PQR file with spaces between the fields and no chain letter, atoms N, CA, C, O and H, PARSE charges and radii, in Angstrom:
ATOM       1  N    MET     1     271.479  105.315   49.683 -0.4000 1.5000
ATOM       2  CA   MET     1     271.481  103.927   50.260 -0.0000 2.0000
ATOM       3  C    MET     1     270.856  104.000   51.558  0.5500 1.7000
ATOM       4  O    MET     1     271.352  104.533   52.550 -0.5500 1.4000
ATOM       5  N    THR     2     269.721  103.420   51.486 -0.4000 1.5000
ATOM       6  CA   THR     2     268.710  103.601   52.517 -0.0000 2.0000
ATOM       7  C    THR     2     268.534  101.944   53.374  0.5500 1.7000
ATOM       8  O    THR     2     267.858  101.650   54.360 -0.5500 1.4000
ATOM       9  H    THR     2     269.318  102.987   50.680  0.4000 1.0000
ATOM      10  N    GLN     3     269.429  101.111   52.530 -0.4000 1.5000
ATOM      11  CA   GLN     3     269.528   99.479   53.143 -0.0000 2.0000
ATOM      12  C    GLN     3     270.169   99.619   54.634  0.5500 1.7000
ATOM      13  O    GLN     3     271.233  100.209   54.820 -0.5500 1.4000
ATOM      14  H    GLN     3     269.978  101.350   51.729  0.4000 1.0000
ATOM      15  N    PRO     4     269.523   99.103   55.521 -0.5600 1.5000
ATOM      16  CA   PRO     4     270.602   98.850   56.880  0.2800 2.0000
ATOM      17  C    PRO     4     271.651   98.053   56.712  0.5500 1.7000
ATOM      18  O    PRO     4     271.707   97.213   55.814 -0.5500 1.4000
ATOM      19  N    ASP     5     272.614   98.269   57.614 -0.4000 1.5000
ATOM      20  CA   ASP     5     273.900   97.552   57.580 -0.0000 2.0000
ATOM      21  C    ASP     5     273.475   95.826   57.790  0.5500 1.7000
ATOM      22  O    ASP     5     272.494   95.539   58.475 -0.5500 1.4000
ATOM      23  H    ASP     5     272.569   98.951   58.344  0.4000 1.0000
ATOM      24  N    ARG     6     274.176   94.927   57.240 -0.4000 1.5000
ATOM      25  CA   ARG     6     273.788   93.490   57.644 -0.0000 2.0000
ATOM      26  C    ARG     6     274.791   93.032   58.304  0.5500 1.7000
ATOM      27  O    ARG     6     275.903   92.965   57.780 -0.5500 1.4000
ATOM      28  H    ARG     6     274.973   95.160   56.683  0.4000 1.0000
ATOM      29  N    VAL     7     274.518   92.573   59.781 -0.4000 1.5000
ATOM      30  CA   VAL     7     275.431   92.039   60.590 -0.0000 2.0000
ATOM      31  C    VAL     7     275.638   90.649   60.240  0.5500 1.7000
ATOM      32  O    VAL     7     274.779   89.823   59.930 -0.5500 1.4000
ATOM      33  H    VAL     7     273.614   92.627   60.206  0.4000 1.0000
ATOM      34  N    LEU     8     277.104   90.475   60.346 -0.4000 1.5000
ATOM      35  CA   LEU     8     277.557   89.199   59.882 -0.0000 2.0000
ATOM      36  C    LEU     8     277.822   88.309   61.152  0.5500 1.7000
ATOM      37  O    LEU     8     277.600   87.098   61.134 -0.5500 1.4000
ATOM      38  H    LEU     8     277.802   91.146   60.598  0.4000 1.0000
ATOM      39  N    SER     9     278.299   88.959   62.234 -0.4000 1.5000
ATOM      40  CA   SER     9     278.748   88.517   63.681 -0.0000 2.0000
ATOM      41  C    SER     9     278.881   89.385   64.454  0.5500 1.7000
ATOM      42  O    SER     9     279.232   90.548   64.255 -0.5500 1.4000
ATOM      43  H    SER     9     278.479   89.943   62.248  0.4000 1.0000
ATOM      44  N    ARG    10     278.515   88.695   65.701 -0.4000 1.5000
ATOM      45  CA   ARG    10     278.647   89.432   67.038 -0.0000 2.0000
ATOM      46  C    ARG    10     279.562   88.571   67.850  0.5500 1.7000
ATOM      47  O    ARG    10     279.527   87.350   67.694 -0.5500 1.4000
ATOM      48  H    ARG    10     278.231   87.750   65.863  0.4000 1.0000
ATOM      49  N    HIS    11     280.526   89.226   68.859 -0.4000 1.5000
ATOM      50  CA   HIS    11     281.571   88.400   69.486 -0.0000 2.0000
ATOM      51  C    HIS    11     281.246   89.139   71.108  0.5500 1.7000
ATOM      52  O    HIS    11     280.881   90.306   71.248 -0.5500 1.4000
ATOM      53  H    HIS    11     280.555   90.218   68.986  0.4000 1.0000
ATOM      54  N    LEU    12     281.405   88.460   71.892 -0.4000 1.5000
ATOM      55  CA   LEU    12     281.491   88.791   73.210 -0.0000 2.0000
ATOM      56  C    LEU    12     282.777   88.888   73.641  0.5500 1.7000
ATOM      57  O    LEU    12     283.461   87.867   73.578 -0.5500 1.4000
ATOM      58  H    LEU    12     281.701   87.511   71.778  0.4000 1.0000
ATOM      59  N    THR    13     283.429   90.243   74.215 -0.4000 1.5000
ATOM      60  CA   THR    13     284.651   90.115   74.798 -0.0000 2.0000
ATOM      61  C    THR    13     284.868   90.822   76.050  0.5500 1.7000
ATOM      62  O    THR    13     283.880   91.480   76.377 -0.5500 1.4000
ATOM      63  H    THR    13     282.873   91.073   74.266  0.4000 1.0000
ATOM      64  N    SER    14     285.742   90.884   76.763 -0.4000 1.5000
ATOM      65  CA   SER    14     286.045   91.264   78.190 -0.0000 2.0000
ATOM      66  C    SER    14     285.418   92.724   78.026  0.5500 1.7000
ATOM      67  O    SER    14     284.647   93.044   78.931 -0.5500 1.4000
ATOM      68  H    SER    14     286.545   90.350   76.496  0.4000 1.0000
ATOM      69  N    ASP    15     285.654   93.768   76.891 -0.4000 1.5000
ATOM      70  CA   ASP    15     285.267   95.309   76.841 -0.0000 2.0000
ATOM      71  C    ASP    15     284.100   95.486   76.594  0.5500 1.7000
ATOM      72  O    ASP    15     283.566   96.543   76.930 -0.5500 1.4000
ATOM      73  H    ASP    15     286.280   93.508   76.156  0.4000 1.0000
ATOM      74  N    GLY    16     283.346   94.420   75.893 -0.4000 1.5000
ATOM      75  CA   GLY    16     282.068   94.787   75.255 -0.0000 2.0000
ATOM      76  C    GLY    16     281.556   93.632   74.239  0.5500 1.7000
ATOM      77  O    GLY    16     281.759   92.424   74.359 -0.5500 1.4000
ATOM      78  H    GLY    16     283.779   93.561   75.621  0.4000 1.0000
ATOM      79  N    VAL    17     280.896   94.245   73.284 -0.4000 1.5000
ATOM      80  CA   VAL    17     280.410   93.313   71.773 -0.0000 2.0000
ATOM      81  C    VAL    17     281.093   93.828   70.775  0.5500 1.7000
ATOM      82  O    VAL    17     281.198   95.006   70.433 -0.5500 1.4000
ATOM      83  H    VAL    17     280.731   95.226   73.186  0.4000 1.0000
ATOM      84  N    VAL    18     281.523   92.930   70.354 -0.4000 1.5000
ATOM      85  CA   VAL    18     282.211   93.456   68.848 -0.0000 2.0000
ATOM      86  C    VAL    18     281.330   93.006   67.670  0.5500 1.7000
ATOM      87  O    VAL    18     281.056   91.819   67.496 -0.5500 1.4000
ATOM      88  H    VAL    18     281.438   91.973   70.631  0.4000 1.0000
ATOM      89  N    VAL    19     280.909   93.960   66.893 -0.4000 1.5000
ATOM      90  CA   VAL    19     279.876   93.489   65.873 -0.0000 2.0000
ATOM      91  C    VAL    19     280.451   93.907   64.181  0.5500 1.7000
ATOM      92  O    VAL    19     280.534   95.036   63.696 -0.5500 1.4000
ATOM      93  H    VAL    19     281.131   94.925   67.035  0.4000 1.0000
ATOM      94  N    TRP    20     280.716   92.874   63.677 -0.4000 1.5000
ATOM      95  CA   TRP    20     281.156   92.950   62.112 -0.0000 2.0000
ATOM      96  C    TRP    20     280.009   93.092   61.494  0.5500 1.7000
ATOM      97  O    TRP    20     279.026   92.393   61.740 -0.5500 1.4000
ATOM      98  H    TRP    20     280.648   91.958   64.071  0.4000 1.0000
ATOM      99  N    SER    21     280.046   94.117   60.539 -0.4000 1.5000
ATOM     100  CA   SER    21     278.593   94.082   59.764 -0.0000 2.0000
ATOM     101  C    SER    21     279.312   94.596   58.392  0.5500 1.7000
ATOM     102  O    SER    21     280.473   94.997   58.315 -0.5500 1.4000
ATOM     103  H    SER    21     280.844   94.685   60.339  0.4000 1.0000
ATOM     104  N    ARG    22     278.254   94.484   57.195 -0.4000 1.5000
ATOM     105  CA   ARG    22     278.555   94.908   56.052 -0.0000 2.0000
ATOM     106  C    ARG    22     277.543   95.939   56.010  0.5500 1.7000
ATOM     107  O    ARG    22     276.482   95.912   56.633 -0.5500 1.4000
ATOM     108  H    ARG    22     277.310   94.159   57.258  0.4000 1.0000
ATOM     109  N    CYS    23     278.045   97.083   55.032 -0.4000 1.5000
ATOM     110  CA   CYS    23     277.226   98.070   54.664 -0.0000 2.0000
ATOM     111  C    CYS    23     276.675   97.780   53.318  0.5500 1.7000
ATOM     112  O    CYS    23     277.131   97.047   52.442 -0.5500 1.4000
ATOM     113  H    CYS    23     278.907   97.105   54.525  0.4000 1.0000
ATOM     114  N    SER    24     275.433   98.618   53.334 -0.4000 1.5000
ATOM     115  CA   SER    24     274.881   98.130   51.918 -0.0000 2.0000
ATOM     116  C    SER    24     275.356   98.273   50.580  0.5500 1.7000
ATOM     117  O    SER    24     274.960   97.681   49.576 -0.5500 1.4000
ATOM     118  H    SER    24     275.062   99.214   54.046  0.4000 1.0000
ATOM     119  N    CYS    25     276.592   99.453   50.731 -0.4000 1.5000
ATOM     120  CA   CYS    25     277.801   99.728   49.460 -0.0000 2.0000
ATOM     121  C    CYS    25     278.774   98.498   49.470  0.5500 1.7000
ATOM     122  O    CYS    25     279.776   98.453   48.755 -0.5500 1.4000
ATOM     123  H    CYS    25     276.914   99.934   51.547  0.4000 1.0000
ATOM     124  N    GLY    26     278.460   97.660   50.199 -0.4000 1.5000
ATOM     125  CA   GLY    26     279.609   96.573   50.428 -0.0000 2.0000
ATOM     126  C    GLY    26     280.683   96.434   51.354  0.5500 1.7000
ATOM     127  O    GLY    26     281.249   95.377   51.632 -0.5500 1.4000
ATOM     128  H    GLY    26     277.647   97.696   50.779  0.4000 1.0000
ATOM     129  N    ARG    27     280.975   97.773   51.898 -0.4000 1.5000
ATOM     130  CA   ARG    27     282.063   97.849   52.955 -0.0000 2.0000
ATOM     131  C    ARG    27     282.081   97.271   54.136  0.5500 1.7000
ATOM     132  O    ARG    27     281.160   97.573   54.894 -0.5500 1.4000
ATOM     133  H    ARG    27     280.515   98.632   51.672  0.4000 1.0000
ATOM     134  N    LEU    28     283.113   96.295   54.614 -0.4000 1.5000
ATOM     135  CA   LEU    28     283.093   96.055   56.022 -0.0000 2.0000
ATOM     136  C    LEU    28     283.137   96.906   57.070  0.5500 1.7000
ATOM     137  O    LEU    28     283.696   98.001   57.001 -0.5500 1.4000
ATOM     138  H    LEU    28     283.861   96.049   53.997  0.4000 1.0000
ATOM     139  N    ARG    29     282.652   96.538   57.930 -0.4000 1.5000
ATOM     140  CA   ARG    29     282.593   97.601   59.218 -0.0000 2.0000
ATOM     141  C    ARG    29     282.716   96.859   60.630  0.5500 1.7000
ATOM     142  O    ARG    29     282.172   95.763   60.772 -0.5500 1.4000
ATOM     143  H    ARG    29     282.198   95.649   57.986  0.4000 1.0000
ATOM     144  N    MET    30     283.513   97.524   61.796 -0.4000 1.5000
ATOM     145  CA   MET    30     283.683   96.791   62.862 -0.0000 2.0000
ATOM     146  C    MET    30     283.163   97.644   64.008  0.5500 1.7000
ATOM     147  O    MET    30     283.701   98.751   64.003 -0.5500 1.4000
ATOM     148  H    MET    30     283.954   98.414   61.680  0.4000 1.0000
ATOM     149  N    ASP    31     282.505   97.516   64.740 -0.4000 1.5000
ATOM     150  CA   ASP    31     281.916   98.580   66.036 -0.0000 2.0000
ATOM     151  C    ASP    31     282.026   97.747   67.379  0.5500 1.7000
ATOM     152  O    ASP    31     281.424   96.681   67.510 -0.5500 1.4000
ATOM     153  H    ASP    31     282.068   96.617   64.744  0.4000 1.0000
ATOM     154  N    LEU    32     282.736   98.226   68.258 -0.4000 1.5000
ATOM     155  CA   LEU    32     282.625   97.736   69.875 -0.0000 2.0000
ATOM     156  C    LEU    32     281.841   98.702   70.400  0.5500 1.7000
ATOM     157  O    LEU    32     281.938   99.929   70.351 -0.5500 1.4000
ATOM     158  H    LEU    32     283.225   99.092   68.152  0.4000 1.0000
ATOM     159  N    VAL    33     280.754   97.720   71.100 -0.4000 1.5000
ATOM     160  CA   VAL    33     279.832   98.262   71.877 -0.0000 2.0000
ATOM     161  C    VAL    33     280.293   98.166   73.176  0.5500 1.7000
ATOM     162  O    VAL    33     280.183   97.004   73.567 -0.5500 1.4000
ATOM     163  H    VAL    33     280.675   96.724   71.140  0.4000 1.0000
ATOM     164  N    PRO    34     280.844   99.032   74.149 -0.5600 1.5000
ATOM     165  CA   PRO    34     281.269   98.932   75.574  0.2800 2.0000
ATOM     166  C    PRO    34     280.135   98.178   76.332  0.5500 1.7000
ATOM     167  O    PRO    34     278.913   98.302   76.253 -0.5500 1.4000
ATOM     168  N    ALA    35     280.970   97.302   77.145 -0.4000 1.5000
ATOM     169  CA   ALA    35     280.024   96.472   78.150 -0.0000 2.0000
ATOM     170  C    ALA    35     279.406   97.832   79.079  0.5500 1.7000
ATOM     171  O    ALA    35     278.195   98.001   79.221 -0.5500 1.4000
ATOM     172  H    ALA    35     281.963   97.202   77.210  0.4000 1.0000
ATOM     173  N    ALA    36     280.494   98.797   79.702 -0.4000 1.5000
ATOM     174  CA   ALA    36     280.157   99.451   80.611 -0.0000 2.0000
ATOM     175  C    ALA    36     279.241  100.725   80.287  0.5500 1.7000
ATOM     176  O    ALA    36     278.916  101.554   81.137 -0.5500 1.4000
ATOM     177  H    ALA    36     281.478   98.660   79.586  0.4000 1.0000
ATOM     178  N    GLY    37     278.876  100.762   78.955 -0.4000 1.5000
ATOM     179  CA   GLY    37     278.097  101.642   78.443 -0.0000 2.0000
ATOM     180  C    GLY    37     278.936  102.801   77.834  0.5500 1.7000
ATOM     181  O    GLY    37     280.134  102.720   78.104 -0.5500 1.4000
ATOM     182  H    GLY    37     279.140  100.089   78.264  0.4000 1.0000
ATOM     183  N    GLY    38     278.571  103.842   77.086 -0.4000 1.5000
ATOM     184  CA   GLY    38     279.474  104.949   76.793 -0.0000 2.0000
ATOM     185  C    GLY    38     279.462  105.309   75.247  0.5500 1.7000
ATOM     186  O    GLY    38     278.366  104.981   74.793 -0.5500 1.4000
ATOM     187  H    GLY    38     277.598  103.908   76.867  0.4000 1.0000
ATOM     188  N    ALA    39     280.022  105.689   74.579 -0.4000 1.5000
ATOM     189  CA   ALA    39     280.105  105.713   73.065 -0.0000 2.0000
ATOM     190  C    ALA    39     280.586  104.429   72.596  0.5500 1.7000
ATOM     191  O    ALA    39     281.404  103.690   73.144 -0.5500 1.4000
ATOM     192  H    ALA    39     280.913  105.956   74.948  0.4000 1.0000
ATOM     193  N    ARG    40     279.838  104.236   71.285 -0.4000 1.5000
ATOM     194  CA   ARG    40     279.987  102.928   70.384 -0.0000 2.0000
ATOM     195  C    ARG    40     281.349  103.504   69.624  0.5500 1.7000
ATOM     196  O    ARG    40     281.413  104.657   69.198 -0.5500 1.4000
ATOM     197  H    ARG    40     279.174  104.837   70.840  0.4000 1.0000
ATOM     198  N    LEU    41     282.406  102.556   69.517 -0.4000 1.5000
ATOM     199  CA   LEU    41     283.354  102.927   68.639 -0.0000 2.0000
ATOM     200  C    LEU    41     283.438  101.866   67.405  0.5500 1.7000
ATOM     201  O    LEU    41     283.274  100.647   67.459 -0.5500 1.4000
ATOM     202  H    LEU    41     282.353  101.619   69.863  0.4000 1.0000
ATOM     203  N    GLY    42     283.685  102.527   66.491 -0.4000 1.5000
ATOM     204  CA   GLY    42     283.856  101.837   65.188 -0.0000 2.0000
ATOM     205  C    GLY    42     284.843  102.244   64.232  0.5500 1.7000
ATOM     206  O    GLY    42     285.314  103.381   64.264 -0.5500 1.4000
ATOM     207  H    GLY    42     283.818  103.518   66.448  0.4000 1.0000
ATOM     208  N    ALA    43     285.229  101.282   63.278 -0.4000 1.5000
ATOM     209  CA   ALA    43     286.189  101.204   62.159 -0.0000 2.0000
ATOM     210  C    ALA    43     285.663  100.993   61.006  0.5500 1.7000
ATOM     211  O    ALA    43     284.655  100.287   61.026 -0.5500 1.4000
ATOM     212  H    ALA    43     284.847  100.359   63.252  0.4000 1.0000
ATOM     213  N    GLY    44     286.104  101.470   59.746 -0.4000 1.5000
ATOM     214  CA   GLY    44     285.279  101.156   58.527 -0.0000 2.0000
ATOM     215  C    GLY    44     284.550  102.161   58.122  0.5500 1.7000
ATOM     216  O    GLY    44     283.535  101.814   57.518 -0.5500 1.4000
ATOM     217  H    GLY    44     286.923  102.044   59.731  0.4000 1.0000
ATOM     218  N    PRO    45     284.740  103.498   58.266 -0.5600 1.5000
ATOM     219  CA   PRO    45     283.706  104.234   57.679  0.2800 2.0000
ATOM     220  C    PRO    45     283.445  104.227   56.442  0.5500 1.7000
ATOM     221  O    PRO    45     284.356  104.081   55.627 -0.5500 1.4000
ATOM     222  N    CYS    46     281.983  104.405   56.009 -0.4000 1.5000
ATOM     223  CA   CYS    46     281.859  104.929   54.504 -0.0000 2.0000
ATOM     224  C    CYS    46     281.343  106.251   54.324  0.5500 1.7000
ATOM     225  O    CYS    46     280.734  106.886   55.186 -0.5500 1.4000
ATOM     226  H    CYS    46     281.243  104.524   56.671  0.4000 1.0000
ATOM     227  N    PRO    47     281.619  106.647   53.138 -0.5600 1.5000
ATOM     228  CA   PRO    47     281.310  108.206   52.572  0.2800 2.0000
ATOM     229  C    PRO    47     280.132  108.564   52.921  0.5500 1.7000
ATOM     230  O    PRO    47     279.934  109.730   53.264 -0.5500 1.4000
ATOM     231  N    HIS    48     278.994  107.516   52.902 -0.4000 1.5000
ATOM     232  CA   HIS    48     277.511  108.114   53.468 -0.0000 2.0000
ATOM     233  C    HIS    48     277.043  107.863   54.413  0.5500 1.7000
ATOM     234  O    HIS    48     275.856  108.108   54.631 -0.5500 1.4000
ATOM     235  H    HIS    48     279.155  106.569   52.624  0.4000 1.0000
ATOM     236  N    ARG    49     278.016  107.160   55.470 -0.4000 1.5000
ATOM     237  CA   ARG    49     277.562  107.003   56.861 -0.0000 2.0000
ATOM     238  C    ARG    49     278.303  107.757   57.560  0.5500 1.7000
ATOM     239  O    ARG    49     279.382  108.137   57.108 -0.5500 1.4000
ATOM     240  H    ARG    49     278.980  106.961   55.293  0.4000 1.0000
ATOM     241  N    ASP    50     277.883  108.110   58.762 -0.4000 1.5000
ATOM     242  CA   ASP    50     278.580  109.046   59.881 -0.0000 2.0000
ATOM     243  C    ASP    50     279.307  110.138   59.545  0.5500 1.7000
ATOM     244  O    ASP    50     280.086  110.536   60.411 -0.5500 1.4000
ATOM     245  H    ASP    50     277.005  107.801   59.129  0.4000 1.0000
ATOM     246  N    GLY    51     279.258  110.792   58.412 -0.4000 1.5000
ATOM     247  CA   GLY    51     279.815  111.747   57.962 -0.0000 2.0000
ATOM     248  C    GLY    51     281.199  111.570   57.204  0.5500 1.7000
ATOM     249  O    GLY    51     281.839  112.508   56.730 -0.5500 1.4000
ATOM     250  H    GLY    51     278.625  110.468   57.709  0.4000 1.0000
ATOM     251  N    GLY    52     281.652  109.935   57.146 -0.4000 1.5000
ATOM     252  CA   GLY    52     282.737  109.703   56.624 -0.0000 2.0000
ATOM     253  C    GLY    52     283.709  109.514   57.664  0.5500 1.7000
ATOM     254  O    GLY    52     284.802  109.014   57.401 -0.5500 1.4000
ATOM     255  H    GLY    52     281.132  109.173   57.531  0.4000 1.0000
ATOM     256  N    HIS    53     283.307  109.977   59.151 -0.4000 1.5000
ATOM     257  CA   HIS    53     284.330  109.282   59.764 -0.0000 2.0000
ATOM     258  C    HIS    53     284.056  108.274   60.683  0.5500 1.7000
ATOM     259  O    HIS    53     282.936  107.793   60.853 -0.5500 1.4000
ATOM     260  H    HIS    53     282.419  110.383   59.364  0.4000 1.0000
ATOM     261  N    ALA    54     285.194  107.905   61.356 -0.4000 1.5000
ATOM     262  CA   ALA    54     285.218  106.796   62.094 -0.0000 2.0000
ATOM     263  C    ALA    54     285.757  107.228   63.620  0.5500 1.7000
ATOM     264  O    ALA    54     286.466  108.218   63.798 -0.5500 1.4000
ATOM     265  H    ALA    54     286.105  108.295   61.218  0.4000 1.0000
ATOM     266  N    SER    55     285.431  106.570   64.410 -0.4000 1.5000
ATOM     267  CA   SER    55     285.778  106.677   65.921 -0.0000 2.0000
ATOM     268  C    SER    55     287.481  106.102   66.219  0.5500 1.7000
ATOM     269  O    SER    55     287.670  104.890   66.118 -0.5500 1.4000
ATOM     270  H    SER    55     284.855  105.766   64.265  0.4000 1.0000
ATOM     271  N    SER    56     288.175  106.634   66.430 -0.4000 1.5000
ATOM     272  CA   SER    56     289.374  105.940   66.593 -0.0000 2.0000
ATOM     273  C    SER    56     289.364  104.987   67.774  0.5500 1.7000
ATOM     274  O    SER    56     288.738  105.277   68.793 -0.5500 1.4000
ATOM     275  H    SER    56     288.021  107.619   66.512  0.4000 1.0000
ATOM     276  N    VAL    57     290.057  103.837   67.654 -0.4000 1.5000
ATOM     277  CA   VAL    57     290.277  102.599   69.122 -0.0000 2.0000
ATOM     278  C    VAL    57     291.660  102.923   69.262  0.5500 1.7000
ATOM     279  O    VAL    57     292.476  102.954   68.340 -0.5500 1.4000
ATOM     280  H    VAL    57     290.565  103.602   66.826  0.4000 1.0000
ATOM     281  N    SER    58     291.885  103.171   70.509 -0.4000 1.5000
ATOM     282  CA   SER    58     293.478  102.924   71.108 -0.0000 2.0000
ATOM     283  C    SER    58     293.437  102.300   72.426  0.5500 1.7000
ATOM     284  O    SER    58     292.603  102.292   73.332 -0.5500 1.4000
ATOM     285  H    SER    58     291.222  103.147   71.257  0.4000 1.0000
ATOM     286  N    SER    59     294.686  101.738   72.244 -0.4000 1.5000
ATOM     287  CA   SER    59     294.813  100.917   73.455 -0.0000 2.0000
ATOM     288  C    SER    59     295.835  101.235   74.571  0.5500 1.7000
ATOM     289  O    SER    59     295.905  100.517   75.568 -0.5500 1.4000
ATOM     290  H    SER    59     295.363  101.745   71.508  0.4000 1.0000
């Protein structure tokens, strides 16, 4: 699967930007790009992307 993710929407929040995208395999994915910098947090892993692991988001 060599096609890039298709961005469905972006939403500005107090913590950063939430990006909803759809992988080429059809899975929905959510990523938080922190406003203060740092690691991108994601949910909705694909077996072929990120080694099949997602970062956990806790509040």
